[in-house]
N, C-alpha and C positions, 0 to 999 in steps of 0.2 A: 822333587820327591816322587818316587814310583808309586803307582796306584796301590801296590801291595803294602806300602808304608802307611797308608791312610786307615783310619778307623773303618770298620766294615759298614757303618751307617752312612759313610760319605758317598753321596751320589753325584757330586759335582765339585770340581776344583777350578777356581778362577782367580784372577787378580783384580777384578772389578767388583767393588762392593754393591753397586746398584744392580748388577747382574745377579749376584747371589740373593739379594733381597727380593727381586722379581721372581726368581725361581722358588723361593720360600712361599711367596704369595700364590704362585701358580699351583704348587703342590697342595697348599692349604685349601684352595678352591676345589681340588680333587679329593679332599678328605684325608690327605697325608700330612701329618704334623712334621714340620722340619724347622731347623734353626741354622743361623749363620754361625760358623765357628772360625775364629782366627787363631791359628797356632802361635805360640810365642816366637818372636823373631830369633833367628839363629845368627850368630856372628861367624864370619869366615875370615881367617887370617891369611893374608897373601904374603908369602915369604919373599917374593920379588920386590914388593914395594914396602913391606914392613907395616902395611896398613890393615886395619880390620874393617871389613864391610859387613853391613847387615844383609843377609840373604833376601832375595826377592820374597815379598810377602804373598803367601798363598791363602786364599779364603775358601773355606770348605762349606758346603751345604750338607748337613747331616739330617737324616730322618730320625724321629724319636724312637720308632719301632724298627729294629733291624730286619724284621720279617717283611717290612714294606719297602726295603731298599731296591729290590728287583723291580717292583711295580713303579717306583719313582724313576728309576733309570729308563724303563720302557717309556714312560710318559715324556721324559726329557728327550729321548731319541725321537719319538713321534713329533714332538714340538719342533725339534731342530729340522727334521725332514720337511715338515709343513712350512717352516720359515724359508728354507732353501727353495722349495717349490714356488712359494709366493714371490720370492726374489726373481726367480727365473721367469715367471709369468709377467711380472711387472716390467722386467727388462725387455721381454719380447713385445709387450704392448706399446712400449715407448719407441720402438724402432720405426724408422721412416724410410721411404723409398720402396723399391720393389726388388724382388729376387726371381731368378729364373730357375725352374725346376723341370727335370726331364722325367716323363712317365716311363716306368720300367716295362709297361705292357705294350704301348704303341710307339714309344721312342720319340714322341713329339714333346717340344718344350712349351711351357706356359709361364706367363708372368703372374706373380702373386705379390700381395703387399708384404713388406718385410716383417710385419708383425705376425705373419702366418708361419714364419720359419719354425721348424721343430714340430709341426703338426702334420696331420694326414687329411687330405681332401679328395674330392672327386675330380678326375682328369676331365677338362672341358672337351677333349677330343674323343675319347673312347669310353668315358664314364667309369673307368676302373679306379680303385683307390690308389692314390699315389702319395708318397712322402715328400714333404717340402723340407729339405735338409736345413739344419741349423749348424753353422760352423762352430758354435760353442759346444755342441754335443760331442763327446768322445766315445766312440763305439769300439775303440781298439781292443778293449779287454773283454768284449762280449763274444761268446761262442754261439754262433747261429746254427751250428750243426752242419750237416751236409746239404748242399743245394739239391733241387729236384734232379738236375742233370747228373750230379755225382751219384745220387741214389739209383738212377736209371742205369748208369755205367756199371755200378756194382752188381745190379741184378742181372745184366747181360753177361757178366763174367762168370756168374755162378752156374 
């Protein structure tokens, strides 16, 4: 079911009852009254098999006050980002071994504990800040703008 097909008070759609119940509890702790709503099951007829199947059950979390829906969605988004960051931090902390990183300033490589991947630290050779890359980080969609060299080239052409 598309999001537009849901009640405007719906802030979450899941297929796990315990998730819906925890979200209602979390919203209540933030002063937003909400409830779990299970729409009636729909039957779908399959003409190839001649069988009728019940559609997958969707469980909705609805806020009592439609004016609170945006606040609730923001809280859920913030909670999801926090959980994702916690998972990343835990994954990094549990890494073992070492990783080699090359300083962009002096070009020298250094060994770091694997748990440091994805962080920034001070180069032990030149004291400049350096990134310790994490192979799980995907930077392909990030626009970093022009490099200093590209900016200098553009200025000399003008």
